[in-house]
A tleap script that builds the chain and sets N, CA, C and O, in Angstrom:
source leaprc.protein.ff14SB
mol = sequence {
  NMET VAL ASP LEU LYS VAL ASP ILE ASP LEU
  THR GLN TRP GLN LYS VAL VAL ALA LYS MET
  GLY ASN GLN ASP LEU SER LYS PRO MET LYS
  LYS VAL ALA THR TYR LEU GLU ALA GLN THR
  LYS LEU ASN PHE ILE LYS GLU ARG ASP PRO
  VAL THR GLY LYS LYS TRP GLU PRO LEU SER
  PRO PHE THR VAL VAL ASN LYS ARG SER GLY
  LYS MET LEU VAL GLU THR GLY VAL LEU ILE
  ASN SER PHE SER THR TRP SER ASP GLN GLU
  SER ALA THR ILE PHE ASN PRO THR PHE TYR
  ALA GLY PHE LEU GLN ALA GLY THR ARG LYS
  MET PRO ALA ARG PRO TYR LEU GLY LEU SER
  GLU GLN ASN SER ASN ASP VAL THR GLN VAL
  ILE VAL ASP ALA LEU LEU CLEU
}
set mol.1.N position { 0.848 -5.101 -4.735 }
set mol.1.CA position { 0.070 -3.966 -5.178 }
set mol.1.C position { -1.203 -4.488 -5.824 }
set mol.1.O position { -1.186 -5.517 -6.498 }
set mol.2.N position { -2.283 -3.795 -5.623 }
set mol.2.CA position { -3.557 -4.142 -6.233 }
set mol.2.C position { -3.980 -2.956 -7.094 }
set mol.2.O position { -3.817 -1.801 -6.701 }
set mol.3.N position { -4.525 -3.256 -8.271 }
set mol.3.CA position { -4.940 -2.160 -9.132 }
set mol.3.C position { -6.179 -2.518 -9.929 }
set mol.3.O position { -6.555 -3.686 -10.029 }
set mol.4.N position { -6.799 -1.514 -10.484 }
set mol.4.CA position { -7.969 -1.663 -11.332 }
set mol.4.C position { -7.716 -0.855 -12.582 }
set mol.4.O position { -7.472 0.349 -12.510 }
set mol.5.N position { -7.773 -1.503 -13.717 }
set mol.5.CA position { -7.608 -0.819 -14.990 }
set mol.5.C position { -8.933 -0.891 -15.717 }
set mol.5.O position { -9.553 -1.953 -15.785 }
set mol.6.N position { -9.367 0.223 -16.255 }
set mol.6.CA position { -10.646 0.289 -16.950 }
set mol.6.C position { -10.405 0.311 -18.447 }
set mol.6.O position { -9.692 1.171 -18.962 }
set mol.7.N position { -11.002 -0.634 -19.132 }
set mol.7.CA position { -10.987 -0.653 -20.586 }
set mol.7.C position { -12.407 -0.377 -21.046 }
set mol.7.O position { -13.341 -1.070 -20.642 }
set mol.8.N position { -12.572 0.621 -21.878 }
set mol.8.CA position { -13.888 1.008 -22.365 }
set mol.8.C position { -14.075 0.455 -23.774 }
set mol.8.O position { -13.230 0.661 -24.646 }
set mol.9.N position { -15.181 -0.245 -23.993 }
set mol.9.CA position { -15.498 -0.767 -25.322 }
set mol.9.C position { -16.188 0.335 -26.114 }
set mol.9.O position { -17.342 0.675 -25.850 }
set mol.10.N position { -15.481 0.882 -27.074 }
set mol.10.CA position { -16.022 1.959 -27.893 }
set mol.10.C position { -16.468 1.463 -29.264 }
set mol.10.O position { -16.563 2.245 -30.210 }
set mol.11.N position { -16.740 0.166 -29.372 }
set mol.11.CA position { -17.136 -0.420 -30.645 }
set mol.11.C position { -18.302 0.334 -31.257 }
set mol.11.O position { -18.297 0.628 -32.452 }
set mol.12.N position { -19.296 0.645 -30.448 }
set mol.12.CA position { -20.476 1.325 -30.958 }
set mol.12.C position { -20.173 2.744 -31.443 }
set mol.12.O position { -20.964 3.354 -32.162 }
set mol.13.N position { -19.030 3.244 -31.039 }
set mol.13.CA position { -18.654 4.604 -31.417 }
set mol.13.C position { -17.536 4.646 -32.456 }
set mol.13.O position { -16.961 5.707 -32.699 }
set mol.14.N position { -17.221 3.507 -33.071 }
set mol.14.CA position { -16.088 3.446 -33.995 }
set mol.14.C position { -16.203 4.437 -35.150 }
set mol.14.O position { -15.203 5.037 -35.545 }
set mol.15.N position { -17.393 4.616 -35.692 }
set mol.15.CA position { -17.563 5.560 -36.800 }
set mol.15.C position { -17.270 6.981 -36.343 }
set mol.15.O position { -16.632 7.756 -37.056 }
set mol.16.N position { -17.742 7.316 -35.148 }
set mol.16.CA position { -17.483 8.646 -34.607 }
set mol.16.C position { -15.990 8.826 -34.379 }
set mol.16.O position { -15.412 9.853 -34.734 }
set mol.17.N position { -15.376 7.812 -33.782 }
set mol.17.CA position { -13.937 7.871 -33.510 }
set mol.17.C position { -13.154 8.001 -34.815 }
set mol.17.O position { -12.210 8.786 -34.893 }
set mol.18.N position { -13.534 7.244 -35.832 }
set mol.18.CA position { -12.843 7.295 -37.123 }
set mol.18.C position { -12.939 8.693 -37.730 }
set mol.18.O position { -11.967 9.191 -38.297 }
set mol.19.N position { -14.096 9.320 -37.616 }
set mol.19.CA position { -14.277 10.670 -38.157 }
set mol.19.C position { -13.445 11.696 -37.404 }
set mol.19.O position { -13.030 12.705 -37.974 }
set mol.20.N position { -13.202 11.442 -36.135 }
set mol.20.CA position { -12.492 12.412 -35.315 }
set mol.20.C position { -10.979 12.275 -35.439 }
set mol.20.O position { -10.236 13.142 -34.978 }
set mol.21.N position { -10.530 11.208 -36.051 }
set mol.21.CA position { -9.098 11.014 -36.185 }
set mol.21.C position { -8.474 10.558 -34.883 }
set mol.21.O position { -9.096 9.840 -34.098 }
set mol.22.N position { -7.263 10.972 -34.665 }
set mol.22.CA position { -6.502 10.527 -33.506 }
set mol.22.C position { -6.617 11.554 -32.386 }
set mol.22.O position { -5.658 12.273 -32.106 }
set mol.23.N position { -7.767 11.630 -31.751 }
set mol.23.CA position { -8.023 12.623 -30.713 }
set mol.23.C position { -7.298 12.265 -29.416 }
set mol.23.O position { -7.257 11.104 -29.011 }
set mol.24.N position { -6.732 13.276 -28.781 }
set mol.24.CA position { -6.038 13.082 -27.505 }
set mol.24.C position { -7.068 12.939 -26.381 }
set mol.24.O position { -7.827 13.868 -26.105 }
set mol.25.N position { -7.087 11.780 -25.741 }
set mol.25.CA position { -8.030 11.519 -24.653 }
set mol.25.C position { -7.370 11.605 -23.277 }
set mol.25.O position { -7.907 11.089 -22.297 }
set mol.26.N position { -6.220 12.249 -23.203 }
set mol.26.CA position { -5.504 12.353 -21.923 }
set mol.26.C position { -6.345 13.017 -20.838 }
set mol.26.O position { -6.403 12.527 -19.710 }
set mol.27.N position { -6.998 14.130 -21.172 }
set mol.27.CA position { -7.786 14.854 -20.162 }
set mol.27.C position { -8.989 14.047 -19.683 }
set mol.27.O position { -9.194 13.943 -18.474 }
set mol.28.N position { -9.802 13.467 -20.584 }
set mol.28.CA position { -10.908 12.658 -20.070 }
set mol.28.C position { -10.437 11.424 -19.297 }
set mol.28.O position { -11.095 11.015 -18.340 }
set mol.29.N position { -9.313 10.826 -19.694 }
set mol.29.CA position { -8.803 9.669 -18.954 }
set mol.29.C position { -8.343 10.079 -17.558 }
set mol.29.O position { -8.498 9.317 -16.603 }
set mol.30.N position { -7.780 11.278 -17.437 }
set mol.30.CA position { -7.411 11.783 -16.108 }
set mol.30.C position { -8.675 11.975 -15.270 }
set mol.30.O position { -8.690 11.666 -14.078 }
set mol.31.N position { -9.731 12.485 -15.900 }
set mol.31.CA position { -11.015 12.658 -15.208 }
set mol.31.C position { -11.564 11.300 -14.754 }
set mol.31.O position { -12.092 11.175 -13.649 }
set mol.32.N position { -11.435 10.294 -15.610 }
set mol.32.CA position { -11.882 8.939 -15.261 }
set mol.32.C position { -11.077 8.413 -14.071 }
set mol.32.O position { -11.646 7.835 -13.145 }
set mol.33.N position { -9.768 8.610 -14.092 }
set mol.33.CA position { -8.918 8.134 -12.995 }
set mol.33.C position { -9.322 8.792 -11.673 }
set mol.33.O position { -9.392 8.127 -10.640 }
set mol.34.N position { -9.583 10.082 -11.710 }
set mol.34.CA position { -10.020 10.802 -10.513 }
set mol.34.C position { -11.366 10.267 -10.029 }
set mol.34.O position { -11.583 10.113 -8.827 }
set mol.35.N position { -12.261 9.987 -10.964 }
set mol.35.CA position { -13.570 9.411 -10.632 }
set mol.35.C position { -13.402 8.043 -9.973 }
set mol.35.O position { -14.063 7.745 -8.977 }
set mol.36.N position { -12.519 7.212 -10.528 }
set mol.36.CA position { -12.281 5.882 -9.956 }
set mol.36.C position { -11.783 5.981 -8.517 }
set mol.36.O position { -12.208 5.218 -7.649 }
set mol.37.N position { -10.888 6.919 -8.276 }
set mol.37.CA position { -10.369 7.090 -6.919 }
set mol.37.C position { -11.485 7.524 -5.963 }
set mol.37.O position { -11.595 7.001 -4.855 }
set mol.38.N position { -12.300 8.472 -6.393 }
set mol.38.CA position { -13.402 8.944 -5.545 }
set mol.38.C position { -14.396 7.820 -5.252 }
set mol.38.O position { -14.859 7.682 -4.120 }
set mol.39.N position { -14.725 7.020 -6.265 }
set mol.39.CA position { -15.674 5.925 -6.073 }
set mol.39.C position { -15.091 4.846 -5.160 }
set mol.39.O position { -15.811 4.260 -4.352 }
set mol.40.N position { -13.799 4.588 -5.288 }
set mol.40.CA position { -13.148 3.593 -4.433 }
set mol.40.C position { -13.186 4.042 -2.976 }
set mol.40.O position { -13.482 3.245 -2.085 }
set mol.41.N position { -12.890 5.298 -2.735 }
set mol.41.CA position { -12.938 5.815 -1.364 }
set mol.41.C position { -14.371 5.799 -0.828 }
set mol.41.O position { -14.587 5.570 0.362 }
set mol.42.N position { -15.339 6.040 -1.697 }
set mol.42.CA position { -16.743 5.958 -1.290 }
set mol.42.C position { -17.105 4.531 -0.880 }
set mol.42.O position { -17.878 4.328 0.057 }
set mol.43.N position { -16.542 3.540 -1.586 }
set mol.43.CA position { -16.779 2.139 -1.215 }
set mol.43.C position { -16.260 1.857 0.191 }
set mol.43.O position { -16.876 1.102 0.944 }
set mol.44.N position { -15.130 2.461 0.545 }
set mol.44.CA position { -14.600 2.318 1.906 }
set mol.44.C position { -15.583 2.890 2.916 }
set mol.44.O position { -15.899 2.253 3.921 }
set mol.45.N position { -16.056 4.078 2.645 }
set mol.45.CA position { -16.960 4.754 3.579 }
set mol.45.C position { -18.256 3.970 3.751 }
set mol.45.O position { -18.762 3.823 4.864 }
set mol.46.N position { -18.790 3.466 2.632 }
set mol.46.CA position { -20.061 2.728 2.681 }
set mol.46.C position { -19.874 1.253 3.030 }
set mol.46.O position { -20.851 0.541 3.263 }
set mol.47.N position { -18.619 0.794 3.068 }
set mol.47.CA position { -18.285 -0.594 3.419 }
set mol.47.C position { -19.096 -1.589 2.590 }
set mol.47.O position { -19.832 -2.423 3.117 }
set mol.48.N position { -18.930 -1.465 1.271 }
set mol.48.CA position { -19.708 -2.302 0.360 }
set mol.48.C position { -18.877 -2.743 -0.836 }
set mol.48.O position { -17.868 -2.126 -1.179 }
set mol.49.N position { -19.324 -3.821 -1.459 }
set mol.49.CA position { -18.732 -4.310 -2.698 }
set mol.49.C position { -19.150 -3.354 -3.812 }
set mol.49.O position { -20.343 -3.111 -3.992 }
set mol.50.N position { -18.194 -2.808 -4.561 }
set mol.50.CA position { -18.546 -1.830 -5.582 }
set mol.50.C position { -19.362 -2.402 -6.743 }
set mol.50.O position { -20.146 -1.684 -7.365 }
set mol.51.N position { -19.184 -3.664 -7.029 }
set mol.51.CA position { -19.873 -4.275 -8.165 }
set mol.51.C position { -21.304 -4.658 -7.797 }
set mol.51.O position { -22.242 -4.360 -8.537 }
set mol.52.N position { -21.467 -5.315 -6.660 }
set mol.52.CA position { -22.791 -5.811 -6.270 }
set mol.52.C position { -23.552 -4.852 -5.358 }
set mol.52.O position { -24.778 -4.919 -5.268 }
set mol.53.N position { -22.831 -3.965 -4.688 }
set mol.53.CA position { -23.452 -3.071 -3.715 }
set mol.53.C position { -23.710 -3.739 -2.372 }
set mol.53.O position { -24.224 -3.110 -1.448 }
set mol.54.N position { -23.349 -5.020 -2.267 }
set mol.54.CA position { -23.573 -5.786 -1.035 }
set mol.54.C position { -22.606 -5.323 0.060 }
set mol.54.O position { -21.423 -5.092 -0.194 }
set mol.55.N position { -23.134 -5.192 1.284 }
set mol.55.CA position { -22.298 -4.818 2.425 }
set mol.55.C position { -21.241 -5.896 2.671 }
set mol.55.O position { -21.488 -7.082 2.455 }
set mol.56.N position { -20.070 -5.468 3.123 }
set mol.56.CA position { -19.019 -6.419 3.469 }
set mol.56.C position { -19.450 -7.259 4.663 }
set mol.56.O position { -20.286 -6.852 5.470 }
set mol.57.N position { -18.850 -8.450 4.750 }
set mol.57.CA position { -19.090 -9.295 5.925 }
set mol.57.C position { -18.610 -8.564 7.170 }
set mol.57.O position { -17.604 -7.855 7.127 }
set mol.58.N position { -19.324 -8.732 8.280 }
set mol.58.CA position { -18.900 -8.062 9.515 }
set mol.58.C position { -17.536 -8.574 9.992 }
set mol.58.O position { -17.112 -9.680 9.657 }
set mol.59.N position { -16.881 -7.748 10.768 }
set mol.59.CA position { -15.604 -8.147 11.366 }
set mol.59.C position { -15.844 -9.228 12.407 }
set mol.59.O position { -16.929 -9.330 12.980 }
set mol.60.N position { -14.823 -10.024 12.640 }
set mol.60.CA position { -14.928 -11.049 13.688 }
set mol.60.C position { -14.986 -10.355 15.048 }
set mol.60.O position { -14.491 -9.238 15.194 }
set mol.61.N position { -15.583 -11.006 16.038 }
set mol.61.CA position { -15.634 -10.413 17.385 }
set mol.61.C position { -14.240 -10.064 17.921 }
set mol.61.O position { -14.068 -9.039 18.581 }
set mol.62.N position { -13.249 -10.914 17.639 }
set mol.62.CA position { -11.879 -10.650 18.085 }
set mol.62.C position { -11.365 -9.343 17.484 }
set mol.62.O position { -10.772 -8.522 18.183 }
set mol.63.N position { -11.598 -9.158 16.187 }
set mol.63.CA position { -11.134 -7.943 15.514 }
set mol.63.C position { -11.842 -6.716 16.069 }
set mol.63.O position { -11.212 -5.681 16.287 }
set mol.64.N position { -13.128 -6.821 16.296 }
set mol.64.CA position { -13.899 -5.689 16.823 }
set mol.64.C position { -13.337 -5.243 18.169 }
set mol.64.O position { -13.186 -4.045 18.410 }
set mol.65.N position { -13.027 -6.188 19.041 }
set mol.65.CA position { -12.500 -5.871 20.374 }
set mol.65.C position { -11.139 -5.188 20.277 }
set mol.65.O position { -10.841 -4.293 21.068 }
set mol.66.N position { -10.309 -5.600 19.315 }
set mol.66.CA position { -8.941 -5.093 19.218 }
set mol.66.C position { -8.773 -3.926 18.248 }
set mol.66.O position { -7.668 -3.407 18.097 }
set mol.67.N position { -9.829 -3.517 17.606 }
set mol.67.CA position { -9.746 -2.472 16.586 }
set mol.67.C position { -9.810 -1.083 17.212 }
set mol.67.O position { -10.586 -0.839 18.136 }
set mol.68.N position { -8.986 -0.182 16.697 }
set mol.68.CA position { -8.959 1.200 17.190 }
set mol.68.C position { -10.019 2.069 16.520 }
set mol.68.O position { -10.574 2.973 17.145 }
set mol.69.N position { -10.296 1.794 15.253 }
set mol.69.CA position { -11.210 2.621 14.472 }
set mol.69.C position { -12.567 1.942 14.347 }
set mol.69.O position { -12.664 0.717 14.422 }
set mol.70.N position { -13.598 2.729 14.160 }
set mol.70.CA position { -14.931 2.175 13.970 }
set mol.70.C position { -15.178 1.691 12.551 }
set mol.70.O position { -16.091 0.897 12.323 }
set mol.71.N position { -14.385 2.152 11.595 }
set mol.71.CA position { -14.563 1.756 10.203 }
set mol.71.C position { -13.859 0.435 9.930 }
set mol.71.O position { -12.806 0.146 10.497 }
set mol.72.N position { -14.461 -0.360 9.051 }
set mol.72.CA position { -13.993 -1.728 8.845 }
set mol.72.C position { -12.553 -1.831 8.328 }
set mol.72.O position { -11.744 -2.530 8.938 }
set mol.73.N position { -12.214 -1.167 7.236 }
set mol.73.CA position { -10.862 -1.292 6.681 }
set mol.73.C position { -9.986 -0.087 6.997 }
set mol.73.O position { -8.955 0.123 6.358 }
set mol.74.N position { -10.393 0.694 7.974 }
set mol.74.CA position { -9.606 1.870 8.345 }
set mol.74.C position { -9.116 1.698 9.778 }
set mol.74.O position { -9.901 1.718 10.726 }
set mol.75.N position { -7.816 1.531 9.916 }
set mol.75.CA position { -7.201 1.436 11.242 }
set mol.75.C position { -6.332 2.673 11.460 }
set mol.75.O position { -6.514 3.413 12.427 }
set mol.76.N position { -5.395 2.880 10.554 }
set mol.76.CA position { -4.496 4.031 10.658 }
set mol.76.C position { -4.753 5.058 9.561 }
set mol.76.O position { -4.281 6.192 9.651 }
set mol.77.N position { -5.488 4.674 8.537 }
set mol.77.CA position { -5.738 5.566 7.402 }
set mol.77.C position { -4.739 5.393 6.273 }
set mol.77.O position { -4.866 6.032 5.228 }
set mol.78.N position { -3.740 4.529 6.471 }
set mol.78.CA position { -2.714 4.342 5.441 }
set mol.78.C position { -3.316 3.788 4.150 }
set mol.78.O position { -3.030 4.301 3.068 }
set mol.79.N position { -4.140 2.758 4.249 }
set mol.79.CA position { -4.692 2.127 3.048 }
set mol.79.C position { -5.522 3.107 2.227 }
set mol.79.O position { -5.274 3.278 1.033 }
set mol.80.N position { -6.488 3.741 2.843 }
set mol.80.CA position { -7.383 4.634 2.104 }
set mol.80.C position { -6.646 5.860 1.566 }
set mol.80.O position { -7.060 6.441 0.563 }
set mol.81.N position { -5.568 6.252 2.220 }
set mol.81.CA position { -4.802 7.415 1.766 }
set mol.81.C position { -3.647 7.062 0.838 }
set mol.81.O position { -2.890 7.943 0.433 }
set mol.82.N position { -3.503 5.780 0.494 }
set mol.82.CA position { -2.396 5.352 -0.366 }
set mol.82.C position { -2.807 5.130 -1.817 }
set mol.82.O position { -1.975 4.737 -2.635 }
set mol.83.N position { -4.054 5.370 -2.148 }
set mol.83.CA position { -4.466 5.188 -3.536 }
set mol.83.C position { -3.807 6.230 -4.412 }
set mol.83.O position { -3.675 7.394 -4.035 }
set mol.84.N position { -3.399 5.793 -5.580 }
set mol.84.CA position { -2.836 6.685 -6.582 }
set mol.84.C position { -3.499 6.363 -7.907 }
set mol.84.O position { -4.034 5.273 -8.106 }
set mol.85.N position { -3.455 7.318 -8.794 }
set mol.85.CA position { -4.015 7.096 -10.125 }
set mol.85.C position { -2.955 7.358 -11.171 }
set mol.85.O position { -1.972 8.063 -10.941 }
set mol.86.N position { -3.184 6.777 -12.305 }
set mol.86.CA position { -2.312 6.976 -13.458 }
set mol.86.C position { -3.203 6.933 -14.685 }
set mol.86.O position { -4.131 6.128 -14.761 }
set mol.87.N position { -2.922 7.792 -15.633 }
set mol.87.CA position { -3.697 7.767 -16.871 }
set mol.87.C position { -2.824 8.223 -18.027 }
set mol.87.O position { -1.818 8.909 -17.848 }
set mol.88.N position { -3.241 7.821 -19.213 }
set mol.88.CA position { -2.608 8.287 -20.441 }
set mol.88.C position { -3.726 8.469 -21.464 }
set mol.88.O position { -4.887 8.612 -21.081 }
set mol.89.N position { -3.403 8.467 -22.743 }
set mol.89.CA position { -4.410 8.687 -23.785 }
set mol.89.C position { -5.382 7.523 -23.933 }
set mol.89.O position { -6.461 7.689 -24.502 }
set mol.90.N position { -5.017 6.358 -23.433 }
set mol.90.CA position { -5.824 5.166 -23.687 }
set mol.90.C position { -6.384 4.488 -22.447 }
set mol.90.O position { -7.244 3.615 -22.571 }
set mol.91.N position { -5.928 4.858 -21.260 }
set mol.91.CA position { -6.376 4.119 -20.079 }
set mol.91.C position { -6.339 4.985 -18.825 }
set mol.91.O position { -5.695 6.032 -18.767 }
set mol.92.N position { -7.063 4.490 -17.830 }
set mol.92.CA position { -7.074 5.105 -16.505 }
set mol.92.C position { -6.919 3.978 -15.492 }
set mol.92.O position { -7.603 2.958 -15.582 }
set mol.93.N position { -6.032 4.161 -14.542 }
set mol.93.CA position { -5.742 3.122 -13.557 }
set mol.93.C position { -5.739 3.724 -12.160 }
set mol.93.O position { -5.253 4.834 -11.945 }
set mol.94.N position { -6.288 2.973 -11.220 }
set mol.94.CA position { -6.156 3.313 -9.806 }
set mol.94.C position { -5.420 2.144 -9.160 }
set mol.94.O position { -5.699 0.985 -9.467 }
set mol.95.N position { -4.485 2.448 -8.269 }
set mol.95.CA position { -3.738 1.366 -7.627 }
set mol.95.C position { -3.407 1.747 -6.195 }
set mol.95.O position { -3.462 2.912 -5.801 }
set mol.96.N position { -3.063 0.720 -5.435 }
set mol.96.CA position { -2.677 0.909 -4.047 }
set mol.96.C position { -1.436 0.064 -3.788 }
set mol.96.O position { -1.498 -1.162 -3.882 }
set mol.97.N position { -0.312 0.695 -3.463 }
set mol.97.CA position { 0.942 -0.040 -3.296 }
set mol.97.C position { 1.126 -0.718 -1.939 }
set mol.97.O position { 2.122 -1.413 -1.742 }
set mol.98.N position { 0.202 -0.540 -1.003 }
set mol.98.CA position { 0.394 -1.178 0.299 }
set mol.98.C position { 0.371 -2.693 0.135 }
set mol.98.O position { -0.423 -3.223 -0.642 }
set mol.99.N position { 1.229 -3.382 0.857 }
set mol.99.CA position { 1.390 -4.826 0.660 }
set mol.99.C position { 0.135 -5.614 1.000 }
set mol.99.O position { -0.056 -6.710 0.473 }
set mol.100.N position { -0.715 -5.096 1.854 }
set mol.100.CA position { -1.896 -5.842 2.288 }
set mol.100.C position { -3.165 -5.487 1.508 }
set mol.100.O position { -4.217 -6.077 1.753 }
set mol.101.N position { -3.084 -4.549 0.588 }
set mol.101.CA position { -4.271 -4.128 -0.172 }
set mol.101.C position { -4.922 -5.300 -0.904 }
set mol.101.O position { -6.146 -5.430 -0.909 }
set mol.102.N position { -4.115 -6.140 -1.512 }
set mol.102.CA position { -4.645 -7.295 -2.240 }
set mol.102.C position { -5.309 -8.318 -1.341 }
set mol.102.O position { -6.289 -8.950 -1.736 }
set mol.103.N position { -4.784 -8.488 -0.127 }
set mol.103.CA position { -5.393 -9.433 0.820 }
set mol.103.C position { -6.803 -8.981 1.204 }
set mol.103.O position { -7.718 -9.796 1.318 }
set mol.104.N position { -6.962 -7.683 1.401 }
set mol.104.CA position { -8.275 -7.156 1.772 }
set mol.104.C position { -9.248 -7.245 0.600 }
set mol.104.O position { -10.424 -7.558 0.785 }
set mol.105.N position { -8.757 -6.971 -0.597 }
set mol.105.CA position { -9.599 -7.031 -1.798 }
set mol.105.C position { -10.064 -8.462 -2.078 }
set mol.105.O position { -11.246 -8.693 -2.331 }
set mol.106.N position { -9.145 -9.410 -2.034 }
set mol.106.CA position { -9.447 -10.793 -2.436 }
set mol.106.C position { -9.758 -11.719 -1.262 }
set mol.106.O position { -10.351 -12.781 -1.454 }
set mol.107.N position { -9.367 -11.329 -0.058 }
set mol.107.CA position { -9.559 -12.204 1.094 }
set mol.107.C position { -8.418 -13.204 1.220 }
set mol.107.O position { -7.546 -13.291 0.355 }
set mol.108.N position { -8.442 -13.953 2.308 }
set mol.108.CA position { -7.454 -15.002 2.561 }
set mol.108.C position { -8.209 -16.223 3.084 }
set mol.108.O position { -9.439 -16.219 3.144 }
set mol.109.N position { -7.479 -17.255 3.456 }
set mol.109.CA position { -8.132 -18.444 4.028 }
set mol.109.C position { -8.941 -18.094 5.273 }
set mol.109.O position { -10.012 -18.654 5.506 }
set mol.110.N position { -8.421 -17.171 6.065 }
set mol.110.CA position { -9.056 -16.858 7.349 }
set mol.110.C position { -9.816 -15.528 7.363 }
set mol.110.O position { -10.453 -15.187 8.360 }
set mol.111.N position { -9.751 -14.789 6.272 }
set mol.111.CA position { -10.391 -13.473 6.243 }
set mol.111.C position { -11.230 -13.340 4.973 }
set mol.111.O position { -10.730 -13.580 3.875 }
set mol.112.N position { -12.486 -12.965 5.112 }
set mol.112.CA position { -13.313 -12.822 3.914 }
set mol.112.C position { -12.863 -11.637 3.060 }
set mol.112.O position { -12.315 -10.658 3.568 }
set mol.113.N position { -13.104 -11.745 1.773 }
set mol.113.CA position { -12.805 -10.633 0.867 }
set mol.113.C position { -13.707 -9.456 1.215 }
set mol.113.O position { -14.886 -9.619 1.527 }
set mol.114.N position { -13.129 -8.291 1.154 }
set mol.114.CA position { -13.901 -7.059 1.307 }
set mol.114.C position { -13.502 -6.158 0.140 }
set mol.114.O position { -12.732 -5.210 0.295 }
set mol.115.N position { -14.057 -6.490 -1.047 }
set mol.115.CA position { -13.641 -5.787 -2.260 }
set mol.115.C position { -14.023 -4.308 -2.242 }
set mol.115.O position { -15.141 -3.935 -1.887 }
set mol.116.N position { -13.074 -3.496 -2.631 }
set mol.116.CA position { -13.300 -2.055 -2.713 }
set mol.116.C position { -12.995 -1.532 -4.108 }
set mol.116.O position { -13.391 -0.419 -4.453 }
set mol.117.N position { -12.291 -2.328 -4.920 }
set mol.117.CA position { -12.016 -1.966 -6.310 }
set mol.117.C position { -13.029 -2.647 -7.217 }
set mol.117.O position { -13.375 -3.810 -7.010 }
set mol.118.N position { -13.491 -1.939 -8.194 }
set mol.118.CA position { -14.443 -2.493 -9.145 }
set mol.118.C position { -15.443 -1.426 -9.539 }
set mol.118.O position { -15.498 -0.352 -8.939 }
set mol.119.N position { -16.226 -1.732 -10.544 }
set mol.119.CA position { -17.198 -0.766 -11.045 }
set mol.119.C position { -18.604 -1.338 -11.024 }
set mol.119.O position { -18.831 -2.470 -11.451 }
set mol.120.N position { -19.533 -0.557 -10.532 }
set mol.120.CA position { -20.940 -0.916 -10.651 }
set mol.120.C position { -21.369 -0.610 -12.086 }
set mol.120.O position { -20.619 -0.001 -12.848 }
set mol.121.N position { -22.552 -1.028 -12.438 }
set mol.121.CA position { -23.065 -0.714 -13.776 }
set mol.121.C position { -23.149 0.800 -13.954 }
set mol.121.O position { -22.818 1.322 -15.019 }
set mol.122.N position { -23.592 1.503 -12.915 }
set mol.122.CA position { -23.683 2.967 -12.990 }
set mol.122.C position { -22.298 3.588 -13.157 }
set mol.122.O position { -22.128 4.523 -13.939 }
set mol.123.N position { -21.301 3.070 -12.421 }
set mol.123.CA position { -19.930 3.571 -12.578 }
set mol.123.C position { -19.452 3.391 -14.009 }
set mol.123.O position { -18.865 4.303 -14.592 }
set mol.124.N position { -19.701 2.217 -14.577 }
set mol.124.CA position { -19.297 1.938 -15.961 }
set mol.124.C position { -19.962 2.906 -16.922 }
set mol.124.O position { -19.325 3.416 -17.844 }
set mol.125.N position { -21.244 3.157 -16.704 }
set mol.125.CA position { -21.962 4.105 -17.558 }
set mol.125.C position { -21.386 5.511 -17.425 }
set mol.125.O position { -21.235 6.218 -18.422 }
set mol.126.N position { -21.066 5.918 -16.199 }
set mol.126.CA position { -20.486 7.245 -15.972 }
set mol.126.C position { -19.138 7.388 -16.672 }
set mol.126.O position { -18.862 8.407 -17.304 }
set mol.127.N position { -18.306 6.363 -16.555 }
set mol.127.CA position { -16.985 6.384 -17.189 }
set mol.127.C position { -17.134 6.439 -18.710 }
set mol.127.O position { -16.459 7.223 -19.378 }
set mol.128.N position { -18.005 5.616 -19.241 }
set mol.128.CA position { -18.238 5.612 -20.687 }
set mol.128.C position { -18.719 6.981 -21.146 }
set mol.128.O position { -18.295 7.472 -22.192 }
set mol.129.N position { -19.598 7.596 -20.373 }
set mol.129.CA position { -20.137 8.906 -20.751 }
set mol.129.C position { -19.046 9.972 -20.802 }
set mol.129.O position { -19.067 10.831 -21.684 }
set mol.130.N position { -18.099 9.928 -19.876 }
set mol.130.CA position { -16.981 10.881 -19.896 }
set mol.130.C position { -16.224 10.768 -21.216 }
set mol.130.O position { -15.888 11.779 -21.833 }
set mol.131.N position { -15.958 9.540 -21.644 }
set mol.131.CA position { -15.210 9.318 -22.885 }
set mol.131.C position { -16.039 9.736 -24.095 }
set mol.131.O position { -15.534 10.407 -24.996 }
set mol.132.N position { -17.294 9.345 -24.115 }
set mol.132.CA position { -18.169 9.693 -25.241 }
set mol.132.C position { -18.298 11.210 -25.354 }
set mol.132.O position { -18.216 11.758 -26.453 }
set mol.133.N position { -18.498 11.885 -24.234 }
set mol.133.CA position { -18.595 13.348 -24.254 }
set mol.133.C position { -17.331 13.972 -24.833 }
set mol.133.O position { -17.402 14.926 -25.608 }
set mol.134.N position { -16.186 13.438 -24.461 }
set mol.134.CA position { -14.916 13.963 -24.980 }
set mol.134.C position { -14.809 13.744 -26.484 }
set mol.134.O position { -14.298 14.604 -27.201 }
set mol.135.N position { -15.282 12.609 -26.962 }
set mol.135.CA position { -15.212 12.317 -28.393 }
set mol.135.C position { -16.171 13.179 -29.202 }
set mol.135.O position { -15.890 13.511 -30.354 }
set mol.136.N position { -17.288 13.538 -28.611 }
set mol.136.CA position { -18.307 14.284 -29.343 }
set mol.136.C position { -18.111 15.792 -29.288 }
set mol.136.O position { -18.744 16.525 -30.047 }
set mol.137.N position { -17.244 16.261 -28.402 }
set mol.137.CA position { -17.011 17.711 -28.315 }
set mol.137.C position { -16.101 18.199 -29.400 }
set mol.137.O position { -15.806 19.392 -29.468 }
savepdb mol mol.pdb
quit
């Protein structure tokens, strides 16, 4: 299984958090988890590294000839449709239980990595904003 867990540094907001007491962040964390899933699926569609924005390496000629689908990591749709999210008051996680998800994310000796999990700077800012908005409301 491959997963991505987001930890938000709220150091700059500690005074605000302290004033608010023990606020329940379950709803914003669920929103973050949903956002992570949407962004991950967008990375599949755009065939790019989520952190750098760089396009994935092209498929080998052998793979292209034998592939049923035109999309790089989509053959049957199992991988892209197997993402699940989990969240609680403190974290948001997206994961994929398919056995080959990690091989595609990290690559192997014979296959280049085609990372789809991760956050761009804009994604990080968006996630942080969801949490900050929840704390300030």
